[in-house]
C-alpha positions in Angstrom: 0.0 0.0 0.0 1.6 3.3 -1.2 0.6 6.6 0.3 -1.1 9.1 -2.0 0.6 12.3 -1.3 -0.8 15.7 -2.5 0.4 16.8 -6.0 1.3 20.3 -4.8 3.2 21.9 -2.0 1.0 22.6 1.1 1.7 25.8 3.0 2.0 25.7 6.7 -0.8 28.3 6.9 -3.2 25.9 5.1 -2.4 23.1 7.5 -2.9 25.2 10.6 -6.1 26.7 9.2 -7.5 23.3 8.3 -6.8 22.0 11.8 -8.4 25.1 13.4 -11.5 24.9 11.3 -11.9 21.2 12.1 -11.5 21.8 15.8 -14.2 24.6 15.7 -16.5 22.3 13.7 -16.0 19.5 16.2 -16.8 21.9 19.1 -20.0 22.9 17.5 -21.0 19.2 16.9 -20.0 18.3 20.5 -22.1 21.1 22.0 -25.0 20.3 19.7 -25.1 16.6 20.6 -24.0 16.8 24.3 -24.9 20.2 25.7 -26.2 18.9 29.0 -23.4 16.3 29.3 -20.8 19.1 29.1 -22.7 21.2 31.6 -23.0 18.4 34.1 -19.3 17.3 34.0 -18.2 20.9 34.3 -20.5 21.6 37.3 -19.4 18.4 38.9 -15.7 19.3 38.6 -16.4 22.8 40.1 -18.2 21.2 43.0 -15.5 18.8 43.9 -12.8 21.4 43.4 -14.5 23.6 45.9 -15.0 20.7 48.4 -11.4 19.5 48.2 -10.1 23.0 48.6 -12.2 23.6 51.7 -12.2 20.2 53.4 -9.7 21.2 56.1 -11.5 24.5 56.7 -14.8 22.6 57.1 -13.0 20.3 59.6 -11.7 23.3 61.6 -15.2 24.7 61.7 -16.3 21.3 63.1 -18.7 20.7 60.3 -17.0 17.3 59.5 -14.5 14.9 61.1 -11.4 14.4 58.9 -7.9 13.5 59.9 -5.4 15.5 57.7 -2.5 13.6 59.1 -3.9 10.2 58.2 -1.7 8.7 55.4 -4.6 7.1 53.6 -6.6 10.3 53.6 -3.6 12.3 52.3 -3.0 9.9 49.4 -6.7 9.8 48.5 -7.0 13.5 48.4 -3.8 13.8 46.4 -5.1 11.4 43.8 -8.5 13.2 43.5 -6.7 16.5 43.1 -4.5 15.0 40.4 -7.6 13.8 38.6 -9.2 17.2 38.9 -6.1 18.9 37.5 -6.5 16.7 34.4 -10.1 17.7 33.9 -9.6 20.8 31.8 -7.2 19.2 29.3 -9.5 16.2 28.9 -12.6 18.5 28.5 -10.9 20.7 25.8 -9.4 17.7 23.9 -12.7 15.9 23.9 -14.6 19.0 22.8 -12.2 19.5 19.8 -12.2 15.8 18.8 -8.8 14.6 20.1 -10.3 11.5 21.6 -7.1 9.4 21.8 -5.2 12.2 23.5 -8.1 12.7 26.0 -8.4 8.9 26.5 -4.8 8.8 27.6 -5.5 11.2 30.4 -8.8 9.5 31.3 -6.9 6.3 31.8 -4.8 8.0 34.4 -8.0 9.3 36.1 -9.4 5.7 35.9 -6.3 4.4 37.7 -6.5 7.1 40.4 -10.2 6.3 41.0 -9.8 2.6 41.6 -6.6 3.0 43.5 -8.6 5.3 45.8 -11.3 2.5 46.3 -8.6 0.0 47.1 -6.8 2.3 49.6 -10.1 3.1 51.3 -11.0 -0.6 51.6 -7.5 -2.0 52.6 -5.9 1.1 54.2 -2.7 -0.3 52.6 -1.1 3.1 52.1 2.4 1.6 52.5 1.6 -0.7 49.6 0.9 2.4 47.4 4.1 4.0 48.6 6.2 0.9 47.8 4.7 0.7 44.3 5.7 4.3 43.6 9.1 3.9 45.1 9.8 1.0 42.8 8.5 3.0 39.8 10.7 6.0 40.7 13.7 3.7 41.0 13.0 2.3 37.6 12.9 5.7 36.0 16.2 6.6 37.6 17.8 3.4 36.5 18.3 2.2 40.1 18.0 -1.5 40.8 15.4 -2.3 43.3 13.6 -5.5 44.2 10.0 -5.5 43.0 7.5 -5.7 45.9 5.7 -9.0 46.2 1.9 -9.3 46.2 1.4 -5.6 45.5 -2.0 -5.1 43.8 -1.0 -1.7 42.3 1.2 -3.6 39.7 -1.8 -5.5 38.4 -4.9 -3.5 37.5 -7.0 -6.6 36.9 -6.2 -8.0 40.4 -6.8 -4.6 42.0 -10.3 -4.3 40.3 -11.1 -7.8 41.4 -10.1 -7.0 45.0 -12.7 -4.1 45.1 -15.4 -5.9 43.2 -15.1 -3.9 40.1 -13.6 -6.5 37.7 -16.3 -5.8 35.1 -14.5 -2.5 34.4 -11.3 -4.1 33.2 -12.5 -4.2 29.6 -13.0 -0.4 29.9 -9.5 0.0 31.2 -8.1 -2.0 28.3 -10.0 0.1 25.9 -8.5 3.3 27.4 -5.1 1.7 27.1 -5.7 1.3 23.4 -6.3 5.0 23.1 -2.6 5.5 24.0 -1.5 3.9 20.8 -1.7 5.2 17.2 -5.1 4.5 15.9 -5.9 2.7 12.7 -7.8 5.7 11.5 -4.7 7.9 11.7 -2.7 5.3 9.9 -5.3 5.0 7.1 -5.4 8.8 6.7 -1.7 9.3 6.4 -1.5 6.5 3.8 -4.2 8.0 1.8 -6.7 5.2 2.1 -9.6 7.7 2.8 -8.1 11.0 1.6 -5.6 12.1 -1.0 -4.2 14.9 1.1 -1.9 14.6 4.1 -3.7 17.6 5.7 -6.3 15.1 6.7 -3.8 13.4 9.1 -3.5 16.6 11.2 -7.2 17.4 11.4 -9.4 15.8 14.2 -12.8 14.3 13.3 -15.9 14.3 15.3 -16.9 10.8 16.6 -20.2 10.7 18.5 -19.6 7.3 20.1 -16.1 8.2 21.4 -17.2 11.6 22.6 -20.1 10.2 24.6 -17.9 7.4 26.0 -15.3 9.8 27.4 -17.9 12.2 28.9 -19.8 9.4 30.5 -16.6 8.0 31.9 -15.4 11.4 33.2 -18.6 11.9 35.2 -18.7 8.4 36.5 -15.0 8.3 37.6 -15.2 11.6 39.6 -18.5 10.5 41.2 -17.0 7.2 42.3 -13.9 8.9 43.7 -16.0 11.0 46.0 -19.1 8.9 46.7 -17.3 5.5 47.2 -13.9 6.8 48.1 -13.4 10.1 50.0 -16.8 10.0 51.8 -15.8 6.8 53.5 -12.9 8.7 55.2 -14.9 11.6 56.5 -17.9 12.1 58.8 -20.3 15.0 58.5 -21.4 16.3 61.9 -24.5 17.9 60.5 -26.0 18.4 57.1 -23.6 18.4 54.2 -22.6 21.8 52.6 -25.1 23.2 50.2 -23.0 22.5 47.1 -22.8 18.8 48.0 -26.6 18.8 48.7 -27.1 20.3 45.2 -24.8 17.7 43.8 -27.2 14.9 44.8 -29.9 16.4 42.5 -27.3 16.7 39.8 -26.5 13.0 40.2 -30.2 12.1 39.7 -30.2 14.1 36.5 -27.0 12.5 35.4 -28.5 9.1 35.6 -31.1 10.1 33.0 -28.6 12.1 30.9 -25.7 9.6 30.7 -26.6 6.1 29.4 -23.9 4.4 31.5 -21.0 5.7 33.4 -18.4 3.2 32.4 -19.2 1.4 29.2 
């Protein structure tokens, strides 16, 4: 199979303009098809960002019981904040049609989420630390013995341990997003188009877009509802933003078909 290259020189301005127009077109299609989905994931992210930023203040005001010196709690909050920091890039990439790039970040959010559930269940914070110490040593080229029976090395076993093994196929799908897609390969070899500009322009995909938005809402919801909330105790009613989030969850169940698949 030989690539069909364009017969004339393509100016850089043409390539950049083509990509920009494609991104804007994808944003319009995304908004048209998933207006409420986008609103819900953004509002959810804002709610959790506020809650995580104020959790210690709420504890000082004796509105909730939370131990900021507990290692499990510190790791869980760090993982949620890491996921929240990835939200804006994922949102913008998905909106513009860069689904593989967004999926790569969502895979990291997926890993954070289910590591949180395992930490909350097992309280094995030292196991998490040992896992990352070994990974850091590998990156530095230092020789270190791999910890035995550490669930963080095996996503399948970790999911099984917390009763979420059904989501392993979803994890594998996200892993596939990290590799060059067949669509990209086809386009650069001219199977579908006779211009290499097509290789640089993202295309709207309704299925992938909905999948990532569903996943985004579900993962953040799980991190808080099944994760962090098991480490804190509210002494009275929950803050108003969290109360409002409950009604948002009810709407989300009608808006999103499924959170994970």
